[in-house]
C-alpha positions as a Markdown table, in Angstrom:
| # | Residue | x | y | z |
|---|---|---|---|---|
| 1 | Met | -18.6 | -2.2 | -34.0 |
| 2 | Ser | -22.3 | -3.4 | -34.4 |
| 3 | Asp | -24.7 | -4.0 | -31.6 |
| 4 | Glu | -24.8 | -7.6 | -32.1 |
| 5 | Ala | -21.0 | -7.9 | -31.6 |
| 6 | Thr | -21.5 | -6.6 | -27.9 |
| 7 | Glu | -22.5 | -9.0 | -25.2 |
| 8 | Glu | -24.7 | -7.1 | -22.7 |
| 9 | Phe | -24.6 | -7.2 | -19.1 |
| 10 | Asp | -26.1 | -5.9 | -15.9 |
| 11 | Leu | -22.6 | -5.1 | -14.3 |
| 12 | Val | -19.4 | -5.3 | -15.5 |
| 13 | Ile | -16.4 | -5.4 | -13.0 |
| 14 | Val | -12.8 | -4.3 | -13.9 |
| 15 | Gly | -10.2 | -5.8 | -11.8 |
| 16 | Thr | -10.5 | -8.7 | -9.1 |
| 17 | Gly | -9.0 | -7.0 | -6.1 |
| 18 | Ser | -11.6 | -5.8 | -3.6 |
| 19 | Gly | -14.0 | -5.6 | -6.8 |
| 20 | Asn | -14.2 | -9.3 | -6.6 |
| 21 | Ser | -16.1 | -9.2 | -3.4 |
| 22 | Ile | -19.0 | -7.3 | -5.1 |
| 23 | Pro | -21.0 | -10.1 | -6.5 |
| 24 | Gly | -22.8 | -11.7 | -3.3 |
| 25 | Pro | -25.9 | -13.3 | -3.3 |
| 26 | Glu | -27.7 | -10.2 | -3.5 |
| 27 | Phe | -26.5 | -10.0 | -7.1 |
| 28 | Gly | -27.5 | -13.4 | -7.9 |
| 29 | His | -29.9 | -12.4 | -10.4 |
| 30 | Trp | -27.8 | -9.9 | -12.3 |
| 31 | Lys | -25.8 | -10.9 | -15.3 |
| 32 | Ile | -22.2 | -10.0 | -14.3 |
| 33 | Ala | -19.0 | -9.9 | -16.2 |
| 34 | Ile | -15.6 | -9.9 | -14.7 |
| 35 | Val | -12.6 | -8.6 | -16.4 |
| 36 | Glu | -8.9 | -9.5 | -15.4 |
| 37 | Lys | -5.9 | -8.9 | -17.4 |
| 38 | Gly | -3.4 | -10.4 | -14.7 |
| 39 | Leu | -3.7 | -12.6 | -11.7 |
| 40 | Phe | -7.1 | -12.9 | -9.6 |
| 41 | Gly | -6.7 | -11.1 | -6.4 |
| 42 | Gly | -5.3 | -7.8 | -7.6 |
| 43 | Thr | -1.9 | -5.9 | -6.1 |
| 44 | Cys | -2.6 | -6.9 | -2.5 |
| 45 | Leu | -2.6 | -10.6 | -2.8 |
| 46 | Asn | -0.3 | -11.1 | -5.6 |
| 47 | Val | 2.5 | -8.4 | -5.3 |
| 48 | Gly | 1.7 | -6.1 | -2.4 |
| 49 | Cys | 0.4 | -6.3 | 1.0 |
| 50 | Ile | 0.2 | -9.9 | 1.8 |
| 51 | Pro | 3.4 | -11.3 | 0.2 |
| 52 | Ser | 5.2 | -8.4 | 1.1 |
| 53 | Lys | 4.7 | -8.8 | 4.8 |
| 54 | Met | 5.4 | -12.4 | 4.6 |
| 55 | Phe | 8.8 | -11.5 | 3.5 |
| 56 | Val | 8.9 | -8.7 | 6.3 |
| 57 | Tyr | 8.1 | -11.2 | 9.0 |
| 58 | Ala | 10.9 | -13.6 | 8.2 |
| 59 | Ala | 13.1 | -10.3 | 7.8 |
| 60 | Asp | 12.2 | -9.6 | 11.2 |
| 61 | Val | 13.0 | -12.7 | 12.6 |
| 62 | Ala | 16.5 | -12.5 | 11.0 |
| 63 | Glu | 17.1 | -9.2 | 12.7 |
| 64 | Ile | 15.9 | -10.5 | 16.0 |
| 65 | Ile | 18.6 | -13.1 | 15.8 |
| 66 | Arg | 21.2 | -10.5 | 15.1 |
| 67 | Ala | 20.3 | -8.5 | 18.0 |
| 68 | Ala | 20.1 | -11.5 | 20.3 |
| 69 | Asp | 23.3 | -10.7 | 22.3 |
| 70 | Thr | 21.4 | -7.6 | 23.5 |
| 71 | Tyr | 19.5 | -9.8 | 25.8 |
| 72 | Gly | 22.6 | -12.2 | 26.7 |
| 73 | Leu | 21.6 | -14.8 | 24.1 |
| 74 | Gln | 24.1 | -16.3 | 22.0 |
| 75 | Ala | 22.7 | -16.9 | 18.6 |
| 76 | Glu | 23.8 | -16.6 | 15.0 |
| 77 | Leu | 22.1 | -16.2 | 11.6 |
| 78 | Thr | 24.0 | -19.0 | 9.7 |
| 79 | Gly | 22.2 | -18.8 | 6.5 |
| 80 | Val | 19.2 | -17.5 | 4.3 |
| 81 | Asn | 17.4 | -19.9 | 2.1 |
| 82 | Trp | 15.9 | -17.7 | -0.3 |
| 83 | Pro | 14.2 | -20.3 | -2.2 |
| 84 | Ala | 12.6 | -21.8 | 0.8 |
| 85 | Ile | 11.5 | -18.3 | 1.9 |
| 86 | Arg | 10.1 | -17.3 | -1.6 |
| 87 | Asp | 8.3 | -20.6 | -1.8 |
| 88 | Arg | 6.7 | -20.7 | 1.5 |
| 89 | Val | 5.0 | -17.1 | 0.6 |
| 90 | Phe | 3.9 | -18.2 | -2.9 |
| 91 | Gly | 3.0 | -21.7 | -2.0 |
| 92 | Arg | 0.4 | -20.1 | 0.2 |
| 93 | Ile | -0.7 | -17.5 | -2.0 |
| 94 | Asp | -0.8 | -18.9 | -5.6 |
| 95 | Pro | -3.3 | -21.7 | -4.5 |
| 96 | Ile | -5.6 | -19.0 | -3.2 |
| 97 | Val | -5.4 | -17.0 | -6.4 |
| 98 | Glu | -5.9 | -20.1 | -8.5 |
| 99 | Gly | -8.8 | -21.0 | -6.2 |
| 100 | Gly | -10.5 | -17.5 | -6.5 |
| 101 | Glu | -10.4 | -17.8 | -10.2 |
| 102 | Asn | -11.8 | -21.2 | -10.4 |
| 103 | Tyr | -14.7 | -20.4 | -8.0 |
| 104 | Arg | -15.7 | -17.5 | -10.4 |
| 105 | Leu | -15.3 | -19.7 | -13.3 |
| 106 | Gly | -17.4 | -22.6 | -11.7 |
| 107 | Ala | -20.6 | -23.8 | -11.2 |
| 108 | Glu | -21.2 | -21.9 | -8.0 |
| 109 | Cys | -21.1 | -18.6 | -9.9 |
| 110 | Pro | -23.6 | -19.4 | -13.1 |
| 111 | Asn | -24.6 | -15.7 | -13.4 |
| 112 | Ile | -20.7 | -14.5 | -13.8 |
| 113 | Thr | -18.7 | -14.6 | -16.9 |
| 114 | Val | -15.0 | -14.0 | -16.5 |
| 115 | Phe | -13.0 | -12.4 | -19.3 |
| 116 | Lys | -9.3 | -12.9 | -18.9 |
| 117 | Gly | -7.6 | -10.0 | -20.9 |
| 118 | Glu | -6.9 | -6.1 | -20.8 |
| 119 | Gly | -10.3 | -4.0 | -20.9 |
| 120 | His | -10.4 | -0.8 | -22.4 |
| 121 | Leu | -13.2 | 1.5 | -22.6 |
| 122 | Ile | -14.3 | 2.3 | -26.2 |
| 123 | Ser | -17.6 | 4.1 | -25.1 |
| 124 | Glu | -19.2 | 5.3 | -22.0 |
| 125 | Arg | -20.2 | 1.8 | -20.7 |
| 126 | Thr | -18.6 | -0.3 | -23.5 |
| 127 | Leu | -15.2 | -2.2 | -23.0 |
| 128 | Glu | -13.1 | -3.8 | -25.6 |
| 129 | Val | -11.2 | -6.9 | -23.9 |
| 130 | Thr | -8.1 | -8.2 | -25.7 |
| 131 | Ser | -7.0 | -11.6 | -24.6 |
| 132 | Glu | -3.3 | -12.8 | -24.4 |
| 133 | Asp | -3.7 | -14.5 | -27.6 |
| 134 | Gly | -4.9 | -11.4 | -29.3 |
| 135 | Gly | -8.8 | -12.3 | -29.4 |
| 136 | Val | -11.0 | -9.2 | -29.0 |
| 137 | Thr | -14.5 | -9.2 | -27.3 |
| 138 | His | -16.7 | -6.3 | -26.7 |
| 139 | Ile | -19.1 | -6.1 | -23.7 |
| 140 | Ser | -21.2 | -3.4 | -21.9 |
| 141 | Gly | -23.1 | -3.0 | -18.8 |
| 142 | Arg | -25.9 | -1.1 | -17.2 |
| 143 | His | -23.4 | -0.3 | -14.7 |
| 144 | Val | -19.4 | -0.5 | -14.8 |
| 145 | Val | -17.2 | -0.6 | -12.0 |
| 146 | Leu | -13.6 | 0.3 | -12.4 |
| 147 | Gly | -11.4 | -1.4 | -9.9 |
| 148 | Ala | -8.3 | -1.5 | -12.1 |
| 149 | Gly | -6.0 | -0.3 | -9.4 |
| 150 | Ala | -2.5 | 1.1 | -9.8 |
| 151 | Arg | 1.1 | 0.1 | -11.2 |
| 152 | Pro | 4.6 | 0.9 | -10.3 |
| 153 | Phe | 5.7 | 4.3 | -11.2 |
| 154 | Val | 9.0 | 4.1 | -13.3 |
| 155 | Pro | 10.7 | 7.7 | -13.1 |
| 156 | Pro | 12.1 | 8.9 | -16.4 |
| 157 | Tyr | 15.8 | 8.5 | -15.6 |
| 158 | Pro | 18.2 | 8.5 | -18.6 |
| 159 | Gly | 18.8 | 4.9 | -19.6 |
| 160 | Leu | 16.7 | 3.3 | -17.1 |
| 161 | Met | 14.2 | 1.8 | -19.8 |
| 162 | Asp | 17.4 | 0.3 | -21.4 |
| 163 | Val | 18.4 | -1.8 | -18.7 |
| 164 | Asp | 17.1 | -4.8 | -16.8 |
| 165 | Phe | 15.3 | -3.6 | -13.6 |
| 166 | His | 12.8 | -4.8 | -11.2 |
| 167 | Thr | 9.9 | -3.4 | -9.5 |
| 168 | Ser | 7.7 | -4.8 | -6.4 |
| 169 | Asp | 5.7 | -6.6 | -9.0 |
| 170 | Thr | 8.6 | -8.9 | -9.8 |
| 171 | Val | 11.2 | -8.5 | -7.1 |
| 172 | Met | 9.6 | -11.1 | -4.8 |
| 173 | Arg | 9.8 | -13.9 | -7.3 |
| 174 | Leu | 13.5 | -13.7 | -7.9 |
| 175 | Glu | 15.2 | -16.8 | -8.5 |
| 176 | Ala | 18.3 | -16.2 | -6.3 |
| 177 | Leu | 19.4 | -13.3 | -3.8 |
| 178 | Pro | 21.7 | -10.6 | -5.4 |
| 179 | Glu | 24.9 | -9.6 | -3.6 |
| 180 | Arg | 24.2 | -6.0 | -4.1 |
| 181 | Met | 20.7 | -4.1 | -4.6 |
| 182 | Leu | 20.4 | -0.5 | -5.5 |
| 183 | Ile | 16.8 | 0.8 | -4.7 |
| 184 | Phe | 15.4 | 4.0 | -6.2 |
| 185 | Gly | 12.9 | 5.5 | -3.9 |
| 186 | Gly | 12.3 | 6.4 | -0.3 |
| 187 | Gly | 8.8 | 5.5 | 0.4 |
| 188 | Tyr | 7.0 | 2.9 | 2.0 |
| 189 | Ile | 7.6 | 0.5 | -0.6 |
| 190 | Ala | 11.4 | 1.1 | -0.6 |
| 191 | Ala | 11.5 | 0.9 | 3.1 |
| 192 | Glu | 10.0 | -2.4 | 3.5 |
| 193 | Leu | 11.7 | -4.1 | 0.5 |
| 194 | Gly | 14.9 | -2.6 | 1.5 |
| 195 | His | 14.4 | -4.0 | 5.1 |
| 196 | Val | 13.8 | -7.4 | 3.6 |
| 197 | Phe | 16.7 | -7.5 | 1.3 |
| 198 | Ser | 19.1 | -6.1 | 3.9 |
| 199 | Ala | 17.9 | -8.6 | 6.4 |
| 200 | Phe | 18.5 | -11.4 | 4.0 |
| 201 | Gly | 22.1 | -10.5 | 3.4 |
| 202 | Cys | 22.1 | -8.0 | 0.5 |
| 203 | Glu | 24.3 | -5.0 | 0.4 |
| 204 | Val | 21.6 | -2.4 | -0.1 |
| 205 | Thr | 22.0 | 1.0 | -1.5 |
| 206 | Met | 18.9 | 3.5 | -1.4 |
| 207 | Val | 18.9 | 6.6 | -3.7 |
| 208 | Asn | 16.3 | 9.1 | -2.5 |
| 209 | Arg | 15.4 | 12.2 | -4.3 |
| 210 | Gly | 14.0 | 13.8 | -1.0 |
| 211 | Asp | 16.0 | 14.9 | 2.0 |
| 212 | Arg | 14.8 | 12.1 | 3.9 |
| 213 | Leu | 13.0 | 8.7 | 3.8 |
| 214 | Leu | 9.2 | 8.4 | 4.2 |
| 215 | Arg | 8.8 | 12.3 | 3.6 |
| 216 | Arg | 5.0 | 12.1 | 4.0 |
| 217 | Glu | 5.3 | 11.0 | 7.8 |
| 218 | Asp | 5.6 | 13.3 | 10.5 |
| 219 | Glu | 8.7 | 15.1 | 10.3 |
| 220 | Asp | 10.1 | 13.7 | 13.5 |
| 221 | Val | 9.1 | 10.2 | 12.7 |
| 222 | Ala | 10.7 | 10.4 | 9.3 |
| 223 | Gln | 14.1 | 11.7 | 10.4 |
| 224 | Arg | 14.3 | 9.2 | 12.9 |
| 225 | Phe | 13.5 | 6.4 | 10.6 |
| 226 | Thr | 16.0 | 7.7 | 8.1 |
| 227 | Glu | 18.7 | 7.8 | 10.8 |
| 228 | Leu | 17.8 | 4.2 | 11.8 |
| 229 | Met | 17.9 | 3.0 | 8.1 |
| 230 | Ser | 21.2 | 4.7 | 7.4 |
| 231 | Arg | 22.8 | 2.4 | 9.9 |
| 232 | Arg | 21.6 | -0.5 | 8.2 |
| 233 | Phe | 22.4 | 0.3 | 4.5 |
| 234 | Asp | 23.8 | 3.1 | 2.4 |
| 235 | Val | 21.1 | 5.7 | 2.2 |
| 236 | Arg | 21.7 | 8.7 | -0.2 |
| 237 | Cys | 19.3 | 11.5 | 0.2 |
| 238 | Gly | 18.7 | 14.5 | -1.8 |
| 239 | Ala | 20.2 | 12.3 | -4.8 |
| 240 | Glu | 20.0 | 13.1 | -8.5 |
| 241 | Val | 19.9 | 10.2 | -10.7 |
| 242 | Ile | 21.8 | 11.5 | -13.9 |
| 243 | Lys | 22.1 | 8.2 | -15.9 |
| 244 | Val | 21.6 | 4.4 | -15.6 |
| 245 | Ala | 23.6 | 1.9 | -17.8 |
| 246 | Gln | 24.4 | -1.9 | -18.0 |
| 247 | Glu | 27.3 | -3.7 | -19.1 |
| 248 | Asp | 26.7 | -7.6 | -19.2 |
| 249 | Glu | 25.4 | -8.4 | -15.7 |
| 250 | Val | 26.5 | -5.3 | -13.9 |
| 251 | Leu | 24.3 | -2.2 | -13.6 |
| 252 | Arg | 25.8 | 1.2 | -13.2 |
| 253 | Ala | 23.9 | 4.4 | -11.9 |
| 254 | Glu | 25.5 | 7.9 | -12.3 |
| 255 | Val | 24.3 | 9.8 | -9.1 |
| 256 | Lys | 24.8 | 13.3 | -7.9 |
| 257 | Val | 24.6 | 14.0 | -4.1 |
| 258 | Asp | 25.6 | 17.4 | -2.5 |
| 259 | Gly | 27.2 | 18.5 | -5.9 |
| 260 | Asn | 29.4 | 15.3 | -6.0 |
| 261 | Val | 28.9 | 12.8 | -8.9 |
| 262 | Glu | 29.7 | 9.1 | -8.3 |
| 263 | Ile | 29.0 | 5.7 | -9.8 |
| 264 | Ile | 27.3 | 3.1 | -8.1 |
| 265 | Glu | 27.6 | -0.4 | -9.4 |
| 266 | Thr | 25.1 | -3.0 | -8.4 |
| 267 | Asp | 23.6 | -6.5 | -9.6 |
| 268 | Leu | 20.0 | -5.4 | -9.5 |
| 269 | Ile | 18.1 | -2.2 | -9.6 |
| 270 | Leu | 14.8 | -2.1 | -7.7 |
| 271 | Val | 12.6 | 0.9 | -8.8 |
| 272 | Ala | 10.2 | 1.6 | -5.9 |
| 273 | Ala | 9.3 | 5.2 | -6.5 |
| 274 | Gly | 5.5 | 4.6 | -5.8 |
| 275 | Arg | 2.6 | 3.7 | -7.7 |
| 276 | Val | 0.4 | 5.4 | -10.1 |
| 277 | Pro | -3.5 | 5.0 | -10.8 |
| 278 | Asn | -4.4 | 3.1 | -14.2 |
| 279 | Gly | -7.1 | 5.2 | -15.6 |
| 280 | Asp | -4.8 | 6.1 | -18.6 |
| 281 | Leu | -4.5 | 2.2 | -19.2 |
| 282 | Ile | -8.3 | 1.4 | -19.5 |
| 283 | Gly | -9.2 | 4.5 | -21.6 |
| 284 | Ala | -11.1 | 6.3 | -18.9 |
| 285 | Glu | -10.5 | 9.9 | -20.0 |
| 286 | Ser | -11.3 | 9.4 | -23.6 |
| 287 | Cys | -14.8 | 8.4 | -22.8 |
| 288 | Gly | -15.6 | 11.4 | -20.9 |
| 289 | Ile | -14.5 | 10.2 | -17.3 |
| 290 | Ala | -12.7 | 12.9 | -15.5 |
| 291 | Cys | -9.3 | 12.1 | -14.5 |
| 292 | Glu | -6.2 | 13.5 | -12.8 |
| 293 | Asn | -2.8 | 12.0 | -13.7 |
| 294 | Gly | -4.5 | 8.9 | -14.3 |
| 295 | Arg | -6.6 | 9.0 | -11.1 |
| 296 | Val | -10.2 | 8.5 | -12.1 |
| 297 | Leu | -12.3 | 11.1 | -10.2 |
| 298 | Val | -15.5 | 10.2 | -8.1 |
| 299 | Asp | -18.2 | 11.8 | -6.0 |
| 300 | Glu | -18.7 | 10.8 | -2.5 |
| 301 | Tyr | -20.6 | 7.8 | -3.8 |
| 302 | Phe | -18.0 | 6.6 | -6.1 |
| 303 | Arg | -19.9 | 7.6 | -9.2 |
| 304 | Thr | -17.8 | 9.1 | -12.1 |
| 305 | Lys | -19.2 | 12.0 | -14.4 |
| 306 | Val | -20.6 | 9.3 | -16.7 |
| 307 | Pro | -23.7 | 7.7 | -15.4 |
| 308 | Gly | -23.5 | 4.1 | -14.6 |
| 309 | Val | -19.8 | 4.0 | -14.4 |
| 310 | Trp | -18.2 | 4.0 | -10.9 |
| 311 | Ala | -14.8 | 3.7 | -9.5 |
| 312 | Phe | -13.0 | 3.0 | -6.3 |
| 313 | Gly | -9.9 | 1.9 | -4.5 |
| 314 | Asp | -6.3 | 2.8 | -6.0 |
| 315 | Leu | -7.8 | 3.8 | -9.3 |
| 316 | Ser | -9.8 | 6.6 | -7.6 |
| 317 | Asn | -8.4 | 7.4 | -4.2 |
| 318 | Thr | -5.5 | 9.5 | -3.2 |
| 319 | His | -4.9 | 7.0 | -0.3 |
| 320 | Gln | -3.6 | 3.7 | -2.0 |
| 321 | Leu | -4.8 | 1.4 | 1.1 |
| 322 | Lys | -6.3 | -1.9 | 1.0 |
| 323 | His | -8.5 | -1.5 | 4.1 |
| 324 | Leu | -9.8 | 1.6 | 2.5 |
| 325 | Ala | -10.6 | 0.0 | -0.8 |
| 326 | Asn | -12.4 | -2.8 | 1.2 |
| 327 | Ala | -14.6 | -0.3 | 2.9 |
| 328 | Glu | -15.1 | 1.5 | -0.4 |
| 329 | Val | -16.4 | -1.6 | -2.1 |
| 330 | Arg | -18.8 | -2.3 | 0.8 |
| 331 | Ala | -20.4 | 0.9 | 0.4 |
| 332 | Leu | -20.2 | 0.8 | -3.4 |
| 333 | Arg | -22.1 | -2.5 | -3.4 |
| 334 | His | -24.9 | -1.1 | -1.4 |
| 335 | Asn | -25.0 | 1.9 | -3.8 |
| 336 | Leu | -25.4 | -0.1 | -6.8 |
| 337 | Leu | -28.6 | -1.8 | -5.4 |
| 338 | Val | -29.8 | 1.5 | -4.2 |
| 339 | Ala | -29.4 | 3.1 | -7.9 |
| 340 | Asp | -31.2 | 0.1 | -9.5 |
| 341 | Gly | -34.0 | 0.5 | -6.9 |
| 342 | Glu | -33.6 | -2.8 | -5.3 |
| 343 | Val | -32.9 | -1.3 | -2.0 |
| 344 | Asp | -34.9 | 1.6 | -0.6 |
| 345 | Ala | -32.3 | 3.5 | 1.4 |
| 346 | Gln | -29.7 | 6.2 | 1.2 |
| 347 | Met | -26.3 | 5.9 | -0.6 |
| 348 | Gln | -23.5 | 5.3 | 1.4 |
| 349 | Ser | -20.0 | 7.2 | 1.5 |
| 350 | Val | -17.0 | 6.5 | 3.3 |
| 351 | Asp | -15.3 | 8.9 | 5.7 |
| 352 | Asp | -11.5 | 8.6 | 5.3 |
| 353 | Thr | -10.6 | 11.3 | 7.8 |
| 354 | Phe | -9.2 | 8.9 | 10.0 |
| 355 | Val | -8.0 | 6.2 | 7.9 |
| 356 | Pro | -4.5 | 4.8 | 9.3 |
| 357 | His | -1.6 | 3.6 | 7.4 |
| 358 | Ala | 1.6 | 1.5 | 8.3 |
| 359 | Val | 5.0 | 1.0 | 7.0 |
| 360 | Phe | 6.3 | -2.4 | 7.9 |
| 361 | Gly | 10.0 | -1.8 | 7.9 |
| 362 | His | 12.3 | -2.3 | 10.8 |
| 363 | Pro | 11.3 | -0.3 | 12.7 |
| 364 | Gln | 7.5 | -0.2 | 11.9 |
| 365 | Val | 5.8 | 3.2 | 11.5 |
| 366 | Ala | 2.0 | 3.8 | 11.7 |
| 367 | Ser | 0.2 | 6.9 | 11.6 |
| 368 | Val | -3.3 | 8.3 | 11.4 |
| 369 | Gly | -4.7 | 12.1 | 11.3 |
| 370 | Leu | -2.6 | 15.2 | 10.9 |
| 371 | Thr | 1.1 | 15.6 | 11.2 |
| 372 | Glu | 2.5 | 18.4 | 13.3 |
| 373 | Asn | 3.3 | 20.5 | 9.9 |
| 374 | Asp | -0.3 | 19.7 | 8.9 |
| 375 | Ala | -1.7 | 21.3 | 12.1 |
| 376 | Arg | 0.6 | 24.3 | 11.9 |
| 377 | Glu | -0.3 | 25.2 | 8.1 |
| 378 | Lys | -3.9 | 24.8 | 9.0 |
| 379 | Gly | -3.4 | 27.4 | 11.9 |
| 380 | Leu | -4.9 | 25.2 | 14.5 |
| 381 | Pro | -3.9 | 25.6 | 18.1 |
| 382 | Phe | -2.3 | 22.5 | 19.2 |
| 383 | Val | 0.0 | 20.9 | 21.7 |
| 384 | Val | 2.4 | 18.1 | 21.2 |
| 385 | Ala | 3.0 | 15.1 | 23.5 |
| 386 | Leu | 6.0 | 12.6 | 23.0 |
| 387 | Lys | 6.8 | 9.3 | 24.7 |
| 388 | Glu | 9.6 | 7.1 | 24.2 |
| 389 | Tyr | 9.3 | 3.5 | 24.3 |
| 390 | Gly | 12.0 | 3.0 | 26.7 |
| 391 | Ala | 9.9 | 5.1 | 29.3 |
| 392 | Thr | 7.6 | 1.9 | 29.7 |
| 393 | Ala | 8.3 | -1.3 | 31.5 |
| 394 | Tyr | 7.9 | -3.1 | 28.2 |
| 395 | Gly | 10.1 | -0.8 | 26.4 |
| 396 | Trp | 12.7 | -1.7 | 29.2 |
| 397 | Ala | 12.5 | -5.4 | 28.6 |
| 398 | Met | 13.2 | -4.7 | 24.7 |
| 399 | Glu | 16.2 | -2.4 | 25.6 |
| 400 | Asp | 14.4 | 0.2 | 23.3 |
| 401 | Ser | 16.2 | 3.6 | 23.2 |
| 402 | Glu | 15.1 | 4.7 | 19.6 |
| 403 | Ser | 11.3 | 4.5 | 19.4 |
| 404 | Phe | 8.5 | 6.6 | 20.3 |
| 405 | Cys | 4.9 | 7.7 | 20.0 |
| 406 | Lys | 4.0 | 11.4 | 19.0 |
| 407 | Leu | 0.6 | 12.7 | 19.5 |
| 408 | Ile | -0.9 | 16.0 | 18.5 |
| 409 | Ala | -4.0 | 17.5 | 20.0 |
| 410 | His | -6.1 | 20.3 | 19.7 |
| 411 | Ala | -5.0 | 22.8 | 22.3 |
| 412 | Glu | -8.7 | 24.0 | 23.1 |
| 413 | Ser | -11.1 | 20.9 | 22.4 |
| 414 | Arg | -8.4 | 18.4 | 23.6 |
| 415 | Gln | -9.3 | 16.2 | 20.5 |
| 416 | Leu | -6.5 | 14.1 | 19.1 |
| 417 | Leu | -5.6 | 15.6 | 15.8 |
| 418 | Gly | -2.8 | 13.1 | 14.8 |
| 419 | Ala | -1.0 | 10.0 | 16.1 |
| 420 | His | 2.3 | 8.8 | 15.0 |
| 421 | Ile | 4.3 | 5.7 | 16.4 |
| 422 | Ile | 7.9 | 4.4 | 15.1 |
| 423 | Gly | 8.9 | 1.2 | 16.7 |
| 424 | Pro | 7.7 | -2.3 | 17.3 |
| 425 | Gln | 4.1 | -3.3 | 16.9 |
| 426 | Ala | 3.5 | 0.3 | 15.7 |
| 427 | Ser | 0.8 | -0.9 | 13.3 |
| 428 | Thr | -1.1 | -2.4 | 16.3 |
| 429 | Leu | -0.7 | 0.2 | 18.8 |
| 430 | Ile | -2.0 | 2.9 | 16.6 |
| 431 | Gln | -5.4 | 1.1 | 16.4 |
| 432 | Gln | -6.7 | 2.3 | 19.8 |
| 433 | Leu | -5.9 | 6.0 | 18.8 |
| 434 | Val | -7.7 | 5.6 | 15.5 |
| 435 | Gln | -10.8 | 4.5 | 17.6 |
| 436 | Gly | -10.7 | 7.1 | 19.8 |
| 437 | Met | -10.5 | 9.8 | 17.2 |
| 438 | Glu | -13.4 | 8.1 | 15.4 |
| 439 | Phe | -15.5 | 8.1 | 18.4 |
| 440 | Gly | -14.6 | 11.8 | 19.4 |
| 441 | Gln | -12.8 | 11.1 | 22.6 |
| 442 | Thr | -10.7 | 13.7 | 24.1 |
| 443 | Val | -7.1 | 12.9 | 25.1 |
| 444 | Asp | -8.2 | 12.8 | 28.8 |
| 445 | Glu | -10.9 | 10.4 | 28.1 |
| 446 | Leu | -8.5 | 8.3 | 26.1 |
| 447 | Ala | -6.0 | 8.3 | 29.0 |
| 448 | Ser | -8.2 | 7.9 | 32.0 |
| 449 | Gly | -11.4 | 6.3 | 30.7 |
| 450 | Gln | -10.1 | 2.8 | 30.4 |
| 451 | Phe | -7.7 | 0.3 | 31.8 |
| 452 | Tyr | -4.3 | -0.3 | 30.1 |
| 453 | Thr | -2.6 | -3.5 | 30.9 |
| 454 | His | 0.5 | -3.7 | 32.7 |
| 455 | Pro | 3.0 | -4.1 | 31.8 |
| 456 | Ala | 2.1 | -4.5 | 28.2 |
| 457 | Leu | 3.5 | -2.1 | 25.3 |
| 458 | Thr | 0.0 | -0.5 | 25.2 |
| 459 | Glu | 1.3 | 1.7 | 28.1 |
| 460 | Leu | 3.4 | 3.6 | 25.7 |
| 461 | Val | 0.0 | 5.1 | 24.3 |
| 462 | Glu | -1.4 | 5.6 | 27.9 |
| 463 | Asn | 1.8 | 7.5 | 29.0 |
| 464 | Ala | 2.1 | 9.7 | 25.8 |
| 465 | Leu | -1.8 | 10.6 | 26.4 |
| 466 | Leu | -1.0 | 11.5 | 30.0 |
| 467 | Glu | 1.8 | 14.0 | 28.7 |
| 468 | Phe | -1.0 | 16.4 | 27.7 |
């Protein structure tokens, strides 16, 4: 490869998820290349957070209708129009994706060149981009930002690669709902999509290797979630997949649970066993960039071991969360300008100590900080408070007898160490606890230093804090 064959840029960005927000006005004088092998917008917009939550909301409505009799209402879910549900989702998303790409290709971004194709590092800051038609282009940058994200993990089950299966990347665009769905996995993707397809009338079977669903959550939350999901569909925990096969349209999985082997027949297999970083797909390690199981290793300022090469988001973070990736890219944008001497300031890092996450199942789960087991393993002196939704006025209105808020606090400093909520609006209720932890409030200050609207569901948090 000759130097003449390589087009030079000030900045090369790989991936159009959060990385697409880097080229703001302050980079207007930089010559920038953007490399994208798939759809503009990355995982969150196309196959992750946004479409899945639009499906989840419709599924929640379906479950509310089914439970209407609880409140003395006579209602019935008479049908599910899957094409209408699907098209509502992607009828909103696809134009945004197209518009985002057209914007970067248009006259509004004269300093930006978009390369549609798969980028692969061939030297420290040089990429080979292969387009869909097989064309090859070489580009290099003074700075290279890797934001190539992650992909679905496909477990090495015998026969799985020889059958037709779906992942979260494909299952939301199905032409029709299957009657039966088999899900491999028990984490947040399996939980959310299991809820969606069960609510829409599919007969769902979930095969999970661990002894409970959502095993990374606090044990009490995971156990309760597993119990509740087991009422809605067939959950097989502690399961070993021996073999997968297909005969015509019928898929079969041979599964061992508690020493017993059985055959599960299904119309569709959804592999929802987590996601793995794409460091191996972009040739990071071969160019001297330190990686760990495909995850690109960076310092606190998002710099890799190779000067001028940066990484962020799902590609480099142990927390694959959009809100964390957005925070990282804001700091990274600043650091690029600092590194180039255009801003006289210190580089910025992102403290992810109190980064929250949520699982939009039915019920929702939200968490921040340490679990009870985490606190015990660290040898911290701690106390636990637990309050049921049903102990609050709004919980009475909801007739909720299963959801709860669990808090872990340091026994001496009274600082909140962790918060875990399972139940309606958990993803919203967690926020005031995140704020309290970020600003160092004690549980006493959080409980009594502000008013809680009565009889709103936020009283759940107030009452849990008052338990300490």
